[in-house]
VEXMIVEX-88790 format. One record per residue (C-alpha): x, y, z. Coordinates in pm, whole numbers, plus 50000, padded with zeros to 5 digits. Layout:
<recs>
<rec x="X" y="Y" z="Z"/>
...
</recs>
This chain:
<recs>
<rec x="70949" y="81836" z="17548"/>
<rec x="71035" y="82165" z="17389"/>
<rec x="70894" y="82329" z="17644"/>
<rec x="71085" y="82115" z="17921"/>
<rec x="71422" y="82234" z="17713"/>
<rec x="71371" y="82601" z="17667"/>
<rec x="71281" y="82613" z="18074"/>
<rec x="71557" y="82447" z="18127"/>
<rec x="71727" y="82717" z="17938"/>
<rec x="71533" y="82962" z="18144"/>
<rec x="71621" y="82757" z="18419"/>
<rec x="71970" y="82802" z="18406"/>
<rec x="72018" y="83150" z="18292"/>
<rec x="71818" y="83196" z="18621"/>
<rec x="72022" y="82958" z="18820"/>
<rec x="72336" y="83164" z="18674"/>
<rec x="72188" y="83552" z="18719"/>
<rec x="72090" y="83427" z="19123"/>
<rec x="72443" y="83185" z="19207"/>
<rec x="72750" y="83231" z="18917"/>
<rec x="73018" y="82996" z="19021"/>
<rec x="73048" y="82910" z="19394"/>
<rec x="73433" y="82826" z="19472"/>
<rec x="73339" y="82516" z="19636"/>
<rec x="73086" y="82364" z="19340"/>
<rec x="73282" y="82129" z="19100"/>
<rec x="73253" y="82307" z="18752"/>
<rec x="73272" y="82062" z="18453"/>
<rec x="73518" y="82282" z="18324"/>
<rec x="73724" y="82195" z="18516"/>
<rec x="73706" y="81829" z="18418"/>
<rec x="73720" y="81955" z="18082"/>
<rec x="74032" y="82149" z="18131"/>
<rec x="74197" y="81861" z="18309"/>
<rec x="74126" y="81624" z="18044"/>
<rec x="74259" y="81854" z="17799"/>
<rec x="74600" y="81856" z="18033"/>
<rec x="74634" y="81499" z="18030"/>
<rec x="74582" y="81405" z="17691"/>
<rec x="74803" y="81689" z="17614"/>
<rec x="75085" y="81508" z="17808"/>
<rec x="74988" y="81155" z="17624"/>
<rec x="74997" y="81247" z="17288"/>
<rec x="75283" y="81434" z="17274"/>
<rec x="75445" y="81155" z="17394"/>
<rec x="75262" y="80933" z="17148"/>
<rec x="75368" y="81172" z="16814"/>
<rec x="75665" y="81263" z="16688"/>
<rec x="75831" y="81553" z="16694"/>
<rec x="75802" y="81812" z="16474"/>
<rec x="75522" y="82023" z="16274"/>
<rec x="75326" y="81733" z="16120"/>
<rec x="75326" y="81532" z="16449"/>
<rec x="75226" y="81805" z="16666"/>
<rec x="74961" y="81930" z="16434"/>
<rec x="74833" y="81526" z="16402"/>
<rec x="74814" y="81482" z="16807"/>
<rec x="74659" y="81843" z="16815"/>
<rec x="74432" y="81705" z="16576"/>
<rec x="74373" y="81361" z="16806"/>
<rec x="74321" y="81590" z="17093"/>
<rec x="74041" y="81795" z="16928"/>
<rec x="73879" y="81436" z="16842"/>
<rec x="73940" y="81281" z="17221"/>
<rec x="73801" y="81554" z="17350"/>
<rec x="73480" y="81586" z="17211"/>
<rec x="73387" y="81239" z="17219"/>
<rec x="73447" y="81237" z="17581"/>
<rec x="73248" y="81527" z="17669"/>
<rec x="72973" y="81451" z="17429"/>
<rec x="72959" y="81071" z="17504"/>
<rec x="72935" y="81161" z="17843"/>
<rec x="72707" y="81456" z="17839"/>
<rec x="72499" y="81281" z="17627"/>
<rec x="72463" y="81000" z="17846"/>
<rec x="72413" y="81202" z="18136"/>
<rec x="72079" y="81336" z="17922"/>
<rec x="71913" y="81085" z="17795"/>
<rec x="71933" y="80810" z="18084"/>
<rec x="71796" y="81117" z="18288"/>
<rec x="71474" y="81213" z="18052"/>
<rec x="71470" y="80823" z="17969"/>
<rec x="71422" y="80787" z="18348"/>
<rec x="71152" y="81068" z="18358"/>
<rec x="71094" y="81410" z="18199"/>
<rec x="71112" y="81610" z="18479"/>
<rec x="71425" y="81473" z="18595"/>
<rec x="71620" y="81523" z="18228"/>
<rec x="71454" y="81872" z="18277"/>
<rec x="71640" y="81929" z="18609"/>
<rec x="71984" y="81797" z="18484"/>
<rec x="71988" y="82015" z="18172"/>
<rec x="71903" y="82282" z="18404"/>
<rec x="72206" y="82219" z="18574"/>
<rec x="72416" y="82143" z="18296"/>
<rec x="72282" y="82470" z="18141"/>
<rec x="72335" y="82666" z="18450"/>
<rec x="72700" y="82564" z="18514"/>
<rec x="72790" y="82600" z="18151"/>
<rec x="72658" y="83009" z="18100"/>
<rec x="72902" y="83233" z="18210"/>
<rec x="72747" y="83589" z="18291"/>
<rec x="72790" y="83614" z="18658"/>
<rec x="73152" y="83489" z="18697"/>
<rec x="73286" y="83706" z="18407"/>
<rec x="73060" y="84040" z="18570"/>
<rec x="73161" y="83906" z="18916"/>
<rec x="73527" y="83906" z="18823"/>
<rec x="73548" y="84216" z="18605"/>
<rec x="73387" y="84432" z="18858"/>
<rec x="73683" y="84335" z="19137"/>
<rec x="73907" y="84563" z="18908"/>
<rec x="73674" y="84802" z="18944"/>
<rec x="73639" y="84774" z="19303"/>
<rec x="74008" y="84778" z="19325"/>
<rec x="74028" y="85095" z="19176"/>
<rec x="73783" y="85287" z="19364"/>
<rec x="73951" y="85206" z="19676"/>
<rec x="74287" y="85318" z="19522"/>
<rec x="74456" y="85008" z="19518"/>
<rec x="74643" y="84994" z="19176"/>
<rec x="74805" y="84678" z="19234"/>
<rec x="74530" y="84480" z="19356"/>
<rec x="74290" y="84626" z="19001"/>
<rec x="74602" y="84473" z="18828"/>
<rec x="74633" y="84133" z="18981"/>
<rec x="74210" y="84094" z="18981"/>
<rec x="74312" y="84183" z="18558"/>
<rec x="74567" y="83919" z="18539"/>
<rec x="74312" y="83658" z="18682"/>
<rec x="74057" y="83726" z="18356"/>
<rec x="74289" y="83805" z="18056"/>
<rec x="74574" y="83640" z="17887"/>
<rec x="74828" y="83883" z="17824"/>
<rec x="75078" y="84057" z="18069"/>
<rec x="74992" y="84270" z="18282"/>
<rec x="75270" y="84446" z="18481"/>
<rec x="75355" y="84717" z="18311"/>
<rec x="75022" y="84773" z="18221"/>
<rec x="74922" y="85147" z="18341"/>
<rec x="74565" y="85266" z="18538"/>
<rec x="74427" y="85264" z="18157"/>
<rec x="74572" y="84931" z="18018"/>
<rec x="74395" y="84746" z="18309"/>
<rec x="74133" y="84930" z="18244"/>
<rec x="74083" y="84856" z="17897"/>
<rec x="74211" y="84497" z="17904"/>
<rec x="73926" y="84445" z="18130"/>
<rec x="73692" y="84598" z="17957"/>
<rec x="73798" y="84443" z="17638"/>
<rec x="73785" y="84117" z="17800"/>
<rec x="73400" y="84143" z="17893"/>
<rec x="73320" y="84261" z="17567"/>
<rec x="73491" y="83938" z="17367"/>
<rec x="73329" y="83698" z="17635"/>
<rec x="72981" y="83888" z="17609"/>
<rec x="73009" y="83620" z="17277"/>
<rec x="73209" y="83346" z="17399"/>
<rec x="73105" y="83302" z="17729"/>
<rec x="72709" y="83451" z="17751"/>
<rec x="72537" y="83432" z="17360"/>
<rec x="72734" y="83208" z="17172"/>
<rec x="72694" y="82900" z="17507"/>
<rec x="72383" y="82992" z="17533"/>
<rec x="72274" y="82960" z="17133"/>
<rec x="72433" y="82618" z="17146"/>
<rec x="72164" y="82551" z="17459"/>
<rec x="71860" y="82660" z="17251"/>
<rec x="71976" y="82450" z="16944"/>
<rec x="72200" y="82163" z="17066"/>
<rec x="72056" y="82112" z="17412"/>
<rec x="72291" y="82013" z="17692"/>
<rec x="72507" y="81824" z="17498"/>
<rec x="72530" y="82108" z="17249"/>
<rec x="72684" y="82385" z="17517"/>
<rec x="72879" y="82120" z="17625"/>
<rec x="73024" y="82069" z="17294"/>
<rec x="73079" y="82437" z="17267"/>
<rec x="73259" y="82478" z="17620"/>
<rec x="73492" y="82160" z="17560"/>
<rec x="73604" y="82361" z="17187"/>
<rec x="73618" y="82722" z="17382"/>
<rec x="73840" y="82541" z="17649"/>
<rec x="74060" y="82431" z="17430"/>
<rec x="74080" y="82714" z="17229"/>
<rec x="74211" y="82922" z="17581"/>
<rec x="74417" y="82672" z="17692"/>
<rec x="74610" y="82515" z="17357"/>
<rec x="74495" y="82812" z="17120"/>
<rec x="74815" y="83010" z="17124"/>
<rec x="75030" y="83115" z="16810"/>
<rec x="75325" y="83057" z="17014"/>
<rec x="75652" y="82817" z="17011"/>
<rec x="75475" y="82500" z="17176"/>
<rec x="75094" y="82568" z="17022"/>
<rec x="75121" y="82667" z="16679"/>
<rec x="75110" y="82380" z="16532"/>
<rec x="74953" y="82197" z="16842"/>
<rec x="74678" y="82423" z="16893"/>
<rec x="74595" y="82497" z="16522"/>
<rec x="74264" y="82227" z="16541"/>
<rec x="74190" y="82370" z="16799"/>
<rec x="74188" y="82753" z="16723"/>
<rec x="74009" y="82705" z="16406"/>
<rec x="73734" y="82498" z="16506"/>
<rec x="73675" y="82782" z="16786"/>
<rec x="73658" y="83041" z="16500"/>
<rec x="73408" y="82820" z="16273"/>
<rec x="73186" y="82771" z="16627"/>
<rec x="73175" y="83176" z="16692"/>
<rec x="73119" y="83255" z="16346"/>
<rec x="72753" y="83296" z="16342"/>
<rec x="72686" y="83363" z="16754"/>
<rec x="73006" y="83643" z="16741"/>
<rec x="72789" y="83856" z="16499"/>
<rec x="72462" y="83780" z="16657"/>
<rec x="72614" y="83844" z="16972"/>
<rec x="72715" y="84167" z="16753"/>
<rec x="72394" y="84223" z="16641"/>
<rec x="72271" y="84156" z="16954"/>
<rec x="72477" y="84427" z="17144"/>
<rec x="72376" y="84691" z="16910"/>
<rec x="72049" y="84672" z="17053"/>
<rec x="72176" y="84677" z="17379"/>
<rec x="72379" y="85039" z="17341"/>
<rec x="72051" y="85176" z="17208"/>
<rec x="71881" y="85085" z="17500"/>
<rec x="72159" y="85153" z="17749"/>
<rec x="72216" y="85484" z="17544"/>
<rec x="71761" y="85550" z="17666"/>
<rec x="71815" y="85435" z="17995"/>
<rec x="72074" y="85669" z="18060"/>
<rec x="71921" y="85972" z="17903"/>
<rec x="71897" y="86258" z="18139"/>
<rec x="72154" y="86099" z="18396"/>
<rec x="72437" y="86296" z="18253"/>
<rec x="72480" y="86623" z="18055"/>
<rec x="72699" y="86398" z="17798"/>
<rec x="72526" y="86041" z="17780"/>
<rec x="72844" y="85781" z="17793"/>
<rec x="72611" y="85546" z="17545"/>
<rec x="72589" y="85610" z="17211"/>
<rec x="72428" y="85355" z="16966"/>
<rec x="72509" y="85522" z="16661"/>
<rec x="72847" y="85516" z="16718"/>
<rec x="72839" y="85167" z="16805"/>
<rec x="72715" y="85061" z="16441"/>
<rec x="72954" y="85301" z="16277"/>
<rec x="73288" y="85146" z="16464"/>
<rec x="73116" y="84782" z="16400"/>
<rec x="73123" y="84872" z="16064"/>
<rec x="73465" y="84949" z="16056"/>
<rec x="73644" y="84795" z="16306"/>
<rec x="73511" y="84462" z="16331"/>
<rec x="73771" y="84282" z="16154"/>
<rec x="74046" y="84441" z="16329"/>
<rec x="74169" y="84155" z="16531"/>
<rec x="74359" y="83821" z="16381"/>
<rec x="74083" y="83631" z="16486"/>
<rec x="73740" y="83680" z="16271"/>
<rec x="73493" y="83675" z="16573"/>
<rec x="73662" y="83868" z="16861"/>
<rec x="73648" y="84199" z="16741"/>
<rec x="73289" y="84214" z="16642"/>
<rec x="73126" y="84255" z="17008"/>
<rec x="73469" y="84460" z="17072"/>
<rec x="73399" y="84674" z="16825"/>
<rec x="73071" y="84771" z="16881"/>
<rec x="73138" y="84776" z="17300"/>
<rec x="73444" y="85077" z="17160"/>
<rec x="73168" y="85265" z="16966"/>
<rec x="72859" y="85270" z="17175"/>
<rec x="73135" y="85351" z="17481"/>
<rec x="73268" y="85600" z="17293"/>
<rec x="73642" y="85465" z="17351"/>
<rec x="73958" y="85370" z="17173"/>
<rec x="74072" y="84984" z="17257"/>
<rec x="74277" y="84680" z="17176"/>
<rec x="74623" y="84805" z="17029"/>
<rec x="74978" y="84646" z="17130"/>
<rec x="75031" y="84410" z="17381"/>
<rec x="75250" y="84204" z="17586"/>
<rec x="75218" y="83791" z="17580"/>
<rec x="75453" y="83554" z="17768"/>
<rec x="75717" y="83816" z="17752"/>
<rec x="75670" y="83946" z="17362"/>
<rec x="75538" y="84240" z="17225"/>
<rec x="75228" y="84146" z="16978"/>
<rec x="75146" y="84440" z="16749"/>
<rec x="74764" y="84477" z="16714"/>
<rec x="74555" y="84745" z="16533"/>
<rec x="74304" y="84985" z="16719"/>
<rec x="73945" y="84956" z="16781"/>
<rec x="73700" y="85298" z="16813"/>
<rec x="73795" y="85614" z="16883"/>
<rec x="73924" y="85782" z="17107"/>
<rec x="73591" y="86026" z="17131"/>
<rec x="73681" y="86017" z="17528"/>
<rec x="73959" y="85883" z="17763"/>
<rec x="73911" y="85531" z="17961"/>
<rec x="73780" y="85569" z="18257"/>
<rec x="73718" y="85309" z="18537"/>
<rec x="73361" y="85323" z="18525"/>
<rec x="73359" y="85195" z="18185"/>
<rec x="73430" y="84847" z="18299"/>
<rec x="73069" y="84902" z="18493"/>
<rec x="72974" y="85030" z="18131"/>
<rec x="73060" y="84719" z="17922"/>
<rec x="72886" y="84457" z="18202"/>
<rec x="72587" y="84689" z="18159"/>
<rec x="72568" y="84704" z="17799"/>
<rec x="72657" y="84303" z="17816"/>
<rec x="72399" y="84230" z="18040"/>
<rec x="72147" y="84404" z="17841"/>
<rec x="72269" y="84222" z="17521"/>
<rec x="72226" y="83904" z="17764"/>
<rec x="71828" y="83984" z="17837"/>
<rec x="71776" y="84070" z="17467"/>
<rec x="71903" y="83745" z="17340"/>
<rec x="71687" y="83541" z="17619"/>
<rec x="71346" y="83748" z="17491"/>
<rec x="71305" y="83553" z="17232"/>
<rec x="71323" y="83164" z="17410"/>
<rec x="71089" y="83336" z="17646"/>
<rec x="70804" y="83393" z="17387"/>
<rec x="70873" y="83100" z="17219"/>
<rec x="70776" y="82935" z="17607"/>
<rec x="70458" y="83059" z="17627"/>
<rec x="70402" y="82999" z="17279"/>
<rec x="70427" y="82630" z="17332"/>
<rec x="70268" y="82625" z="17618"/>
</recs>
């Protein structure tokens, strides 16, 4: 059984590498998002207005979304494996494939770089607005590039390594529950007037669920920094990757974010690429003062979007190495 589970992990990741998320294919996260939207509307009507009422409504949202997600995914997998271990393997592989986000994250962020390469700054602005939560209208070219890099760095954990770890240790149900928590945080986990109380439980739960994965992701990314530095030696007189700088900035800036997890991988990425990320940003028309991450050893370049993606990819591959080894050991 363990062999089929590990094979499902590897198959799902391979399908994500190969196919990504086709536009025509319905995605379970869309279903989770629709569930969150409908429950939010209902719960806001059922519970009284005010801080306490919204806090309680938000707690019910979390419980209901997790119950529905866990119940459906668990029921589907239980039935599939009960019918046949091989059908169970196929279903679990498909679940893993649809919940991993490496290909879609790379594809969407690289659209920003491709727009820059054609000289279309407005197209780059539009592309980055699809993958970040901040206001992008006033961003400079450097600001657009930095936003794309930061998204890749942060989601290397949230969208790639954390789901992978959830799948490895808790199976198809685990990765579905993780994505449910992550989706709730992305939809209601804002500290604005509408969601300060309603989304508090979802945001806190997301912090808890990502605490260990974010730090594992940072460790893997440090290793990836050295791999990229080694592979890039001799390509340019000045190597764009610096593994030692990744460790230095990680130690210094890993908590330069209100979230206890977001700056873990972002600090490594900034250090390895020897650039400065983060800083003040606009959200929903309001300026939020945020500390910077990293040092401006060199200015941010459009090509750093590709480098950040390469760093994320090597991080992902390093995470898969023990899974591959364990699979062959258990044969």
